[in-house]
ZADO-1210 file (C-alpha; in nm, 4 decimals, padded with zeros to 6 digits):
<atoms>
<atom x="02.5068" y="00.0331" z="00.4930" code="MET" pos="1"/>
<atom x="02.3897" y="00.0841" z="00.1332" code="GLY" pos="2"/>
<atom x="02.0610" y="00.2274" z="00.0233" code="LYS" pos="3"/>
<atom x="01.7617" y="00.0176" z="00.1293" code="PRO" pos="4"/>
<atom x="01.5438" y="-00.1307" z="-00.1413" code="PHE" pos="5"/>
<atom x="01.2323" y="00.0397" z="-00.0057" code="ILE" pos="6"/>
<atom x="01.1470" y="00.3121" z="00.2453" code="SER" pos="7"/>
<atom x="00.8316" y="00.2408" z="00.4455" code="ILE" pos="8"/>
<atom x="00.6749" y="00.5742" z="00.5363" code="ILE" pos="9"/>
<atom x="00.4122" y="00.5781" z="00.8109" code="ILE" pos="10"/>
<atom x="00.2202" y="00.8978" z="00.8956" code="PRO" pos="11"/>
<atom x="00.0781" y="00.8831" z="01.2477" code="ALA" pos="12"/>
<atom x="-00.1399" y="01.0905" z="01.4787" code="LEU" pos="13"/>
<atom x="-00.2390" y="00.9599" z="01.8217" code="ASN" pos="14"/>
<atom x="-00.1776" y="00.6003" z="01.7151" code="GLU" pos="15"/>
<atom x="-00.0345" y="00.4534" z="02.0370" code="GLU" pos="16"/>
<atom x="-00.2790" y="00.1614" z="02.0141" code="LYS" pos="17"/>
<atom x="-00.2393" y="00.0669" z="01.6471" code="PHE" pos="18"/>
<atom x="00.1124" y="00.1720" z="01.5424" code="LEU" pos="19"/>
<atom x="00.2905" y="-00.0906" z="01.7596" code="PRO" pos="20"/>
<atom x="00.1009" y="-00.3663" z="01.5750" code="GLN" pos="21"/>
<atom x="00.2288" y="-00.2376" z="01.2412" code="LEU" pos="22"/>
<atom x="00.5859" y="-00.1977" z="01.3663" code="LEU" pos="23"/>
<atom x="00.5789" y="-00.5455" z="01.5186" code="GLU" pos="24"/>
<atom x="00.4729" y="-00.6871" z="01.1815" code="SER" pos="25"/>
<atom x="00.7752" y="-00.5162" z="01.0257" code="LEU" pos="26"/>
<atom x="01.0094" y="-00.6959" z="01.2652" code="THR" pos="27"/>
<atom x="00.8789" y="-01.0246" z="01.1258" code="LYS" pos="28"/>
<atom x="00.9441" y="-00.9541" z="00.7563" code="GLN" pos="29"/>
<atom x="01.1294" y="-01.2283" z="00.5699" code="SER" pos="30"/>
<atom x="01.3135" y="-00.9633" z="00.3644" code="ASP" pos="31"/>
<atom x="01.4620" y="-00.6906" z="00.5824" code="LYS" pos="32"/>
<atom x="01.6128" y="-00.4697" z="00.3133" code="ASN" pos="33"/>
<atom x="01.4025" y="-00.1683" z="00.4078" code="PHE" pos="34"/>
<atom x="01.4003" y="00.1353" z="00.6306" code="GLU" pos="35"/>
<atom x="01.1079" y="00.2600" z="00.8371" code="VAL" pos="36"/>
<atom x="01.0182" y="00.6255" z="00.8739" code="ILE" pos="37"/>
<atom x="00.7449" y="00.7172" z="01.1212" code="VAL" pos="38"/>
<atom x="00.6244" y="01.0741" z="01.0744" code="VAL" pos="39"/>
<atom x="00.4265" y="01.1859" z="01.3771" code="ASP" pos="40"/>
<atom x="00.1836" y="01.4781" z="01.3561" code="GLY" pos="41"/>
<atom x="00.2466" y="01.6073" z="01.7104" code="LYS" pos="42"/>
<atom x="00.0459" y="01.3358" z="01.8820" code="SER" pos="43"/>
<atom x="-00.0958" y="01.4031" z="02.2266" code="LYS" pos="44"/>
<atom x="-00.0662" y="01.0404" z="02.3349" code="ASP" pos="45"/>
<atom x="00.2318" y="00.8002" z="02.3540" code="LYS" pos="46"/>
<atom x="00.2684" y="00.7381" z="01.9796" code="THR" pos="47"/>
<atom x="00.6301" y="00.8600" z="01.9666" code="VAL" pos="48"/>
<atom x="00.7260" y="00.6742" z="02.2823" code="GLU" pos="49"/>
<atom x="00.5749" y="00.3526" z="02.1480" code="LYS" pos="50"/>
<atom x="00.7614" y="00.3944" z="01.8197" code="ALA" pos="51"/>
<atom x="01.0925" y="00.4466" z="02.0006" code="LYS" pos="52"/>
<atom x="01.0485" y="00.1097" z="02.1733" code="GLU" pos="53"/>
<atom x="01.1196" y="-00.0513" z="01.8347" code="PHE" pos="54"/>
<atom x="01.4560" y="00.1187" z="01.7980" code="GLY" pos="55"/>
<atom x="01.6425" y="-00.2055" z="01.8706" code="LYS" pos="56"/>
<atom x="01.3968" y="-00.4341" z="01.6891" code="LYS" pos="57"/>
<atom x="01.3984" y="-00.2520" z="01.3559" code="ILE" pos="58"/>
<atom x="01.7468" y="-00.2093" z="01.2134" code="GLN" pos="59"/>
<atom x="01.6808" y="00.1195" z="01.0311" code="ASP" pos="60"/>
<atom x="01.4112" y="00.3216" z="01.2059" code="LEU" pos="61"/>
<atom x="01.3651" y="00.6993" z="01.1927" code="LYS" pos="62"/>
<atom x="01.1073" y="00.8897" z="01.3939" code="ILE" pos="63"/>
<atom x="01.0244" y="01.2398" z="01.2791" code="ILE" pos="64"/>
<atom x="00.7896" y="01.4773" z="01.4587" code="VAL" pos="65"/>
<atom x="00.6298" y="01.7157" z="01.2105" code="ALA" pos="66"/>
<atom x="00.5396" y="02.0718" z="01.3054" code="ASP" pos="67"/>
<atom x="00.1745" y="01.9961" z="01.2295" code="HIS" pos="68"/>
<atom x="-00.0522" y="01.7091" z="01.1320" code="ALA" pos="69"/>
<atom x="-00.1622" y="01.6497" z="00.7753" code="GLY" pos="70"/>
<atom x="-00.1650" y="01.3201" z="00.5890" code="LEU" pos="71"/>
<atom x="-00.0152" y="01.4370" z="00.2557" code="PRO" pos="72"/>
<atom x="00.2226" y="01.6716" z="00.4388" code="TYR" pos="73"/>
<atom x="00.3517" y="01.3953" z="00.6671" code="GLN" pos="74"/>
<atom x="00.3970" y="01.1553" z="00.3769" code="ARG" pos="75"/>
<atom x="00.5922" y="01.4127" z="00.1765" code="ASN" pos="76"/>
<atom x="00.8033" y="01.4958" z="00.4800" code="LEU" pos="77"/>
<atom x="00.8885" y="01.1283" z="00.5200" code="GLY" pos="78"/>
<atom x="01.0183" y="01.1082" z="00.1627" code="THR" pos="79"/>
<atom x="01.2606" y="01.3936" z="00.2314" code="LYS" pos="80"/>
<atom x="01.4345" y="01.1711" z="00.4864" code="HIS" pos="81"/>
<atom x="01.4062" y="00.8510" z="00.2826" code="ALA" pos="82"/>
<atom x="01.6972" y="00.6690" z="00.1170" code="LYS" pos="83"/>
<atom x="01.5125" y="00.3896" z="-00.0624" code="GLY" pos="84"/>
<atom x="01.4742" y="00.3411" z="-00.4351" code="HIS" pos="85"/>
<atom x="01.1048" y="00.2880" z="-00.3653" code="TRP" pos="86"/>
<atom x="00.8563" y="00.4498" z="-00.1276" code="PHE" pos="87"/>
<atom x="00.5857" y="00.2456" z="00.0445" code="LEU" pos="88"/>
<atom x="00.3217" y="00.4561" z="00.2187" code="PHE" pos="89"/>
<atom x="00.1411" y="00.2562" z="00.4868" code="VAL" pos="90"/>
<atom x="-00.1330" y="00.3732" z="00.7227" code="ASP" pos="91"/>
<atom x="-00.0496" y="00.3392" z="01.0910" code="ALA" pos="92"/>
<atom x="-00.3423" y="00.1048" z="01.1559" code="ASP" pos="93"/>
<atom x="-00.2395" y="-00.1478" z="00.8893" code="SER" pos="94"/>
<atom x="-00.0404" y="-00.4684" z="00.9386" code="ILE" pos="95"/>
<atom x="00.2006" y="-00.6187" z="00.6848" code="LEU" pos="96"/>
<atom x="00.1992" y="-00.9955" z="00.6378" code="LEU" pos="97"/>
<atom x="00.5427" y="-01.1558" z="00.7037" code="PRO" pos="98"/>
<atom x="00.6260" y="-01.2084" z="00.3356" code="TYR" pos="99"/>
<atom x="00.4986" y="-00.8672" z="00.2205" code="CYS" pos="100"/>
<atom x="00.8275" y="-00.6936" z="00.1382" code="ILE" pos="101"/>
<atom x="00.9778" y="-01.0096" z="-00.0091" code="GLU" pos="102"/>
<atom x="00.6835" y="-01.0571" z="-00.2448" code="ARG" pos="103"/>
<atom x="00.6811" y="-00.6904" z="-00.3478" code="ILE" pos="104"/>
<atom x="01.0498" y="-00.7138" z="-00.4364" code="LYS" pos="105"/>
<atom x="00.9869" y="-01.0264" z="-00.6448" code="ILE" pos="106"/>
<atom x="00.7038" y="-00.8576" z="-00.8352" code="TYR" pos="107"/>
<atom x="00.9060" y="-00.5444" z="-00.9029" code="ILE" pos="108"/>
<atom x="01.2138" y="-00.7330" z="-01.0187" code="GLU" pos="109"/>
<atom x="01.0116" y="-00.9631" z="-01.2443" code="SER" pos="110"/>
<atom x="00.7975" y="-00.6872" z="-01.3947" code="LYS" pos="111"/>
<atom x="01.0116" y="-00.3800" z="-01.4723" code="PRO" pos="112"/>
<atom x="00.7046" y="-00.1945" z="-01.6015" code="GLU" pos="113"/>
<atom x="00.5741" y="-00.1607" z="-01.2440" code="ILE" pos="114"/>
<atom x="00.6396" y="00.1830" z="-01.0946" code="ASN" pos="115"/>
<atom x="00.3209" y="00.2539" z="-00.8970" code="PHE" pos="116"/>
<atom x="00.1281" y="-00.0197" z="-00.7176" code="PHE" pos="117"/>
<atom x="-00.1009" y="-00.1420" z="-00.4463" code="THR" pos="118"/>
<atom x="-00.2006" y="-00.4952" z="-00.3432" code="THR" pos="119"/>
<atom x="-00.5024" y="-00.6830" z="-00.2246" code="TRP" pos="120"/>
<atom x="-00.5754" y="-00.6755" z="00.1472" code="SER" pos="121"/>
<atom x="-00.7724" y="-00.8640" z="00.4076" code="LYS" pos="122"/>
<atom x="-00.9728" y="-00.7252" z="00.7035" code="PRO" pos="123"/>
<atom x="-00.8498" y="-00.7033" z="01.0602" code="ASP" pos="124"/>
<atom x="-01.1246" y="-00.9365" z="01.1869" code="THR" pos="125"/>
<atom x="-01.2475" y="-01.2862" z="01.1037" code="GLU" pos="126"/>
<atom x="-01.6034" y="-01.1594" z="01.0578" code="ASN" pos="127"/>
<atom x="-01.7513" y="-01.2844" z="00.7308" code="VAL" pos="128"/>
<atom x="-01.9229" y="-00.9517" z="00.6638" code="ASN" pos="129"/>
<atom x="-01.5920" y="-00.7695" z="00.6977" code="ASP" pos="130"/>
<atom x="-01.4362" y="-01.0196" z="00.4573" code="ALA" pos="131"/>
<atom x="-01.7064" y="-00.9482" z="00.1998" code="ILE" pos="132"/>
<atom x="-01.6587" y="-00.5735" z="00.2306" code="LEU" pos="133"/>
<atom x="-01.2823" y="-00.6155" z="00.2051" code="SER" pos="134"/>
<atom x="-01.3193" y="-00.8232" z="-00.1103" code="ASN" pos="135"/>
<atom x="-01.5466" y="-00.5560" z="-00.2526" code="PHE" pos="136"/>
<atom x="-01.2738" y="-00.3024" z="-00.1767" code="TYR" pos="137"/>
<atom x="-01.0243" y="-00.5186" z="-00.3672" code="ASN" pos="138"/>
<atom x="-01.2597" y="-00.5515" z="-00.6635" code="LEU" pos="139"/>
<atom x="-01.3179" y="-00.1782" z="-00.6629" code="LEU" pos="140"/>
<atom x="-00.9553" y="-00.1237" z="-00.7653" code="PHE" pos="141"/>
<atom x="-00.9864" y="-00.3624" z="-01.0574" code="ASP" pos="142"/>
<atom x="-01.3084" y="-00.1927" z="-01.1645" code="GLY" pos="143"/>
<atom x="-01.1487" y="00.1502" z="-01.1371" code="SER" pos="144"/>
<atom x="-00.8981" y="00.0570" z="-01.4066" code="LYS" pos="145"/>
<atom x="-01.1749" y="-00.0525" z="-01.6436" code="THR" pos="146"/>
<atom x="-01.3873" y="00.2537" z="-01.5719" code="LEU" pos="147"/>
<atom x="-01.0816" y="00.4818" z="-01.5663" code="LYS" pos="148"/>
<atom x="-01.1660" y="00.6223" z="-01.2242" code="LEU" pos="149"/>
<atom x="-00.8769" y="00.7444" z="-01.0027" code="PRO" pos="150"/>
<atom x="-00.9700" y="00.5415" z="-00.6954" code="VAL" pos="151"/>
<atom x="-00.7011" y="00.6011" z="-00.4346" code="GLY" pos="152"/>
<atom x="-00.4906" y="00.3321" z="-00.2689" code="SER" pos="153"/>
<atom x="-00.4250" y="00.5282" z="00.0496" code="GLY" pos="154"/>
<atom x="-00.3722" y="00.2557" z="00.3126" code="PRO" pos="155"/>
<atom x="-00.0973" y="00.0891" z="00.1098" code="PHE" pos="156"/>
<atom x="00.0730" y="00.2621" z="-00.1836" code="THR" pos="157"/>
<atom x="00.4074" y="00.1818" z="-00.3429" code="GLY" pos="158"/>
<atom x="00.5792" y="00.4129" z="-00.5894" code="ILE" pos="159"/>
<atom x="00.9257" y="00.4469" z="-00.7397" code="ARG" pos="160"/>
<atom x="01.1195" y="00.7412" z="-00.5987" code="ARG" pos="161"/>
<atom x="01.1775" y="00.9235" z="-00.9282" code="ASP" pos="162"/>
<atom x="00.8160" y="00.8764" z="-01.0405" code="VAL" pos="163"/>
<atom x="00.6922" y="01.0258" z="-00.7126" code="PHE" pos="164"/>
<atom x="00.9298" y="01.3192" z="-00.7366" code="GLN" pos="165"/>
<atom x="00.8381" y="01.3829" z="-01.0993" code="ASN" pos="166"/>
<atom x="00.4826" y="01.4837" z="-00.9934" code="VAL" pos="167"/>
<atom x="00.6088" y="01.6635" z="-00.6797" code="HIS" pos="168"/>
<atom x="00.4545" y="01.4110" z="-00.4431" code="GLY" pos="169"/>
<atom x="00.1233" y="01.4459" z="-00.2668" code="TYR" pos="170"/>
<atom x="-00.0717" y="01.7702" z="-00.2950" code="ASP" pos="171"/>
<atom x="-00.0626" y="01.9078" z="00.0589" code="GLU" pos="172"/>
<atom x="-00.3751" y="02.1130" z="-00.0104" code="ASP" pos="173"/>
<atom x="-00.5625" y="01.7856" z="-00.0616" code="HIS" pos="174"/>
<atom x="-00.6206" y="01.6446" z="00.2897" code="PRO" pos="175"/>
<atom x="-00.9066" y="01.4249" z="00.1641" code="PHE" pos="176"/>
<atom x="-00.8632" y="01.1811" z="-00.1284" code="LEU" pos="177"/>
<atom x="-00.5004" y="01.2862" z="-00.1569" code="GLU" pos="178"/>
<atom x="-00.4301" y="00.9344" z="-00.2848" code="ASP" pos="179"/>
<atom x="-00.6883" y="00.9657" z="-00.5635" code="ALA" pos="180"/>
<atom x="-00.5403" y="01.3019" z="-00.6588" code="ASP" pos="181"/>
<atom x="-00.1917" y="01.1502" z="-00.6762" code="LEU" pos="182"/>
<atom x="-00.3159" y="00.8662" z="-00.8954" code="ARG" pos="183"/>
<atom x="-00.4996" y="01.1125" z="-01.1206" code="ASN" pos="184"/>
<atom x="-00.1863" y="01.3224" z="-01.1738" code="ARG" pos="185"/>
<atom x="00.0255" y="01.0138" z="-01.2348" code="LEU" pos="186"/>
<atom x="-00.2236" y="00.8807" z="-01.4898" code="GLU" pos="187"/>
<atom x="-00.1912" y="01.2067" z="-01.6835" code="LYS" pos="188"/>
<atom x="00.1832" y="01.1440" z="-01.7144" code="THR" pos="189"/>
<atom x="00.1260" y="00.7919" z="-01.8426" code="GLY" pos="190"/>
<atom x="00.1988" y="00.6187" z="-01.5113" code="VAL" pos="191"/>
<atom x="-00.0744" y="00.3669" z="-01.4298" code="HIS" pos="192"/>
<atom x="-00.1544" y="00.1877" z="-01.1076" code="LEU" pos="193"/>
<atom x="-00.0567" y="-00.1791" z="-01.0958" code="THR" pos="194"/>
<atom x="-00.2727" y="-00.3952" z="-00.8712" code="ILE" pos="195"/>
<atom x="-00.0833" y="-00.6926" z="-00.7335" code="ILE" pos="196"/>
<atom x="-00.3437" y="-00.9668" z="-00.6966" code="HIS" pos="197"/>
<atom x="-00.2039" y="-01.1076" z="-00.3771" code="GLU" pos="198"/>
<atom x="-00.3074" y="-01.0316" z="-00.0195" code="THR" pos="199"/>
<atom x="-00.0056" y="-00.8687" z="00.1427" code="LEU" pos="200"/>
<atom x="-00.1441" y="-00.6485" z="00.4183" code="PHE" pos="201"/>
<atom x="-00.4240" y="-00.6263" z="00.6723" code="VAL" pos="202"/>
<atom x="-00.6651" y="-00.3399" z="00.6212" code="TRP" pos="203"/>
<atom x="-00.8087" y="-00.1809" z="00.9354" code="SER" pos="204"/>
<atom x="-01.1870" y="-00.1448" z="00.9347" code="MET" pos="205"/>
<atom x="-01.1919" y="00.0673" z="01.2488" code="ARG" pos="206"/>
<atom x="-01.3559" y="00.3589" z="01.0669" code="ARG" pos="207"/>
<atom x="-01.6526" y="00.1401" z="00.9777" code="MET" pos="208"/>
<atom x="-01.6717" y="00.0026" z="01.3313" code="ARG" pos="209"/>
<atom x="-01.6723" y="00.3540" z="01.4731" code="LYS" pos="210"/>
<atom x="-01.8892" y="00.5398" z="01.2232" code="GLN" pos="211"/>
<atom x="-02.0928" y="00.2572" z="01.0755" code="GLY" pos="212"/>
<atom x="-02.0647" y="00.0892" z="00.7375" code="VAL" pos="213"/>
<atom x="-02.3437" y="00.2877" z="00.5756" code="MET" pos="214"/>
<atom x="-02.2074" y="00.6253" z="00.6826" code="LYS" pos="215"/>
<atom x="-01.8605" y="00.5447" z="00.5515" code="VAL" pos="216"/>
<atom x="-02.0001" y="00.4083" z="00.2250" code="MET" pos="217"/>
<atom x="-02.2142" y="00.7195" z="00.1828" code="GLN" pos="218"/>
<atom x="-01.9078" y="00.9381" z="00.2330" code="THR" pos="219"/>
<atom x="-01.7215" y="00.7501" z="-00.0394" code="TYR" pos="220"/>
<atom x="-02.0211" y="00.7651" z="-00.2725" code="MET" pos="221"/>
<atom x="-02.0454" y="01.1427" z="-00.2264" code="LYS" pos="222"/>
<atom x="-01.6791" y="01.1735" z="-00.3171" code="SER" pos="223"/>
<atom x="-01.7235" y="00.9667" z="-00.6344" code="ILE" pos="224"/>
<atom x="-01.9945" y="01.1914" z="-00.7827" code="VAL" pos="225"/>
<atom x="-01.7691" y="01.4889" z="-00.8681" code="PRO" pos="226"/>
<atom x="-01.5045" y="01.2499" z="-01.0020" code="VAL" pos="227"/>
<atom x="-01.7474" y="01.0809" z="-01.2411" code="VAL" pos="228"/>
<atom x="-01.9474" y="01.3822" z="-01.3545" code="PHE" pos="229"/>
<atom x="-01.7092" y="01.6748" z="-01.3191" code="PHE" pos="230"/>
<atom x="-01.3672" y="01.5055" z="-01.3342" code="LYS" pos="231"/>
<atom x="-01.2652" y="01.6794" z="-01.0123" code="THR" pos="232"/>
<atom x="-01.1479" y="01.5276" z="-00.6839" code="ILE" pos="233"/>
<atom x="-01.2839" y="01.6799" z="-00.3585" code="PRO" pos="234"/>
<atom x="-01.0235" y="01.8332" z="-00.1277" code="LYS" pos="235"/>
<atom x="-01.2253" y="01.7804" z="00.1867" code="GLY" pos="236"/>
<atom x="-01.5145" y="01.5860" z="00.3337" code="MET" pos="237"/>
<atom x="-01.6886" y="01.6683" z="00.6599" code="LYS" pos="238"/>
<atom x="-01.6468" y="01.3997" z="00.9242" code="GLY" pos="239"/>
<atom x="-01.3533" y="01.2277" z="00.7538" code="TYR" pos="240"/>
<atom x="-01.0731" y="01.2949" z="01.0002" code="ASP" pos="241"/>
<atom x="-00.7255" y="01.1609" z="01.0632" code="MET" pos="242"/>
<atom x="-00.5984" y="01.0257" z="01.3930" code="GLY" pos="243"/>
<atom x="-00.6275" y="00.7219" z="01.6179" code="GLY" pos="244"/>
<atom x="-00.8165" y="00.9263" z="01.8760" code="HIS" pos="245"/>
<atom x="-01.1068" y="00.9445" z="01.6306" code="GLU" pos="246"/>
<atom x="-01.1665" y="00.5718" z="01.6742" code="PHE" pos="247"/>
<atom x="-01.1570" y="00.5238" z="02.0501" code="THR" pos="248"/>
<atom x="-01.4565" y="00.4984" z="02.2777" code="GLY" pos="249"/>
<atom x="-01.7983" y="00.3639" z="02.1929" code="LYS" pos="250"/>
<atom x="-01.8226" y="00.1632" z="01.8728" code="GLN" pos="251"/>
<atom x="-02.1103" y="00.1942" z="01.6297" code="HIS" pos="252"/>
<atom x="-02.3765" y="-00.0764" z="01.6347" code="LYS" pos="253"/>
<atom x="-02.4699" y="-00.1490" z="01.2744" code="PRO" pos="254"/>
<atom x="-02.8252" y="-00.1570" z="01.1455" code="ASN" pos="255"/>
<atom x="-02.8343" y="-00.5297" z="01.0702" code="ILE" pos="256"/>
<atom x="-03.1124" y="-00.5161" z="00.8121" code="SER" pos="257"/>
<atom x="-02.9432" y="-00.2385" z="00.6150" code="VAL" pos="258"/>
<atom x="-02.6026" y="-00.4040" z="00.6456" code="LEU" pos="259"/>
<atom x="-02.7415" y="-00.7385" z="00.5260" code="ASN" pos="260"/>
<atom x="-02.8925" y="-00.5652" z="00.2221" code="LYS" pos="261"/>
<atom x="-02.5559" y="-00.4068" z="00.1407" code="LEU" pos="262"/>
<atom x="-02.3737" y="-00.7365" z="00.1841" code="ILE" pos="263"/>
<atom x="-02.6312" y="-00.9137" z="-00.0350" code="SER" pos="264"/>
<atom x="-02.5754" y="-00.6587" z="-00.3118" code="ASP" pos="265"/>
<atom x="-02.1986" y="-00.6974" z="-00.2837" code="ILE" pos="266"/>
<atom x="-02.2280" y="-01.0775" z="-00.2985" code="LYS" pos="267"/>
<atom x="-02.4263" y="-01.0497" z="-00.6218" code="LYS" pos="268"/>
<atom x="-02.1653" y="-00.8168" z="-00.7677" code="LEU" pos="269"/>
<atom x="-01.8822" y="-01.0509" z="-00.6687" code="MET" pos="270"/>
<atom x="-02.0660" y="-01.3477" z="-00.8220" code="LYS" pos="271"/>
<atom x="-02.1087" y="-01.1600" z="-01.1488" code="GLU" pos="272"/>
<atom x="-01.7414" y="-01.0625" z="-01.1548" code="VAL" pos="273"/>
<atom x="-01.6026" y="-01.4086" z="-01.0818" code="PHE" pos="274"/>
<atom x="-01.8448" y="-01.5940" z="-01.3089" code="GLU" pos="275"/>
</atoms>
């Protein structure tokens, strides 16, 4: 078998509930010229066992157990075992739409200037409020290009192999906003993020369901301040942890009045952008 077009690299930690959904979505891709590399961070649940169940469903599947957990570390480790011309880093709680890989290939082949990209996403529920927040997330990427802010594309990031290797991959000392740091370093080399304006994956909003929309938004806002005013990207943020186990148990009940105010503000912003 020749080299796959793209290597899909999935870091995981205690993701027995969510990872199977992602892997199942990969079995349904219209274009199957890809390999899948799951990099487990020594999960304490059945993540590895669940991944192995897809050994016969996914033609080219590798499962690697890292010696420790760490998002940038696991992603980098996955690339060391990858054969693809392109790397696609996908969070374990995401889901790829059936035409995702096919559409990515079409974009790349039709636009040779693309070497670092992300796409629009949709939420993992049919809730209208989640849809509004997801659309705001999509618009944030477009705005980041105008404002020249290195907003990270962590849940779904595609990058050409040689471009990734040229900047030595993810900074493993950057466990928080490692994606923003990667984009920042790439921008300095003249490599700019391309945003494909097509919804190609499902974005998990489990963090917001568990911690609450306002708390998550506040965390992001705190991280933006040093970027805007000091041109530095934080390496850590209290309460922003990796792992499926962080999102089990009791879910947060949102403050409806505060949430409605946030959604109202986002609606106004979206109206201004589209009009």
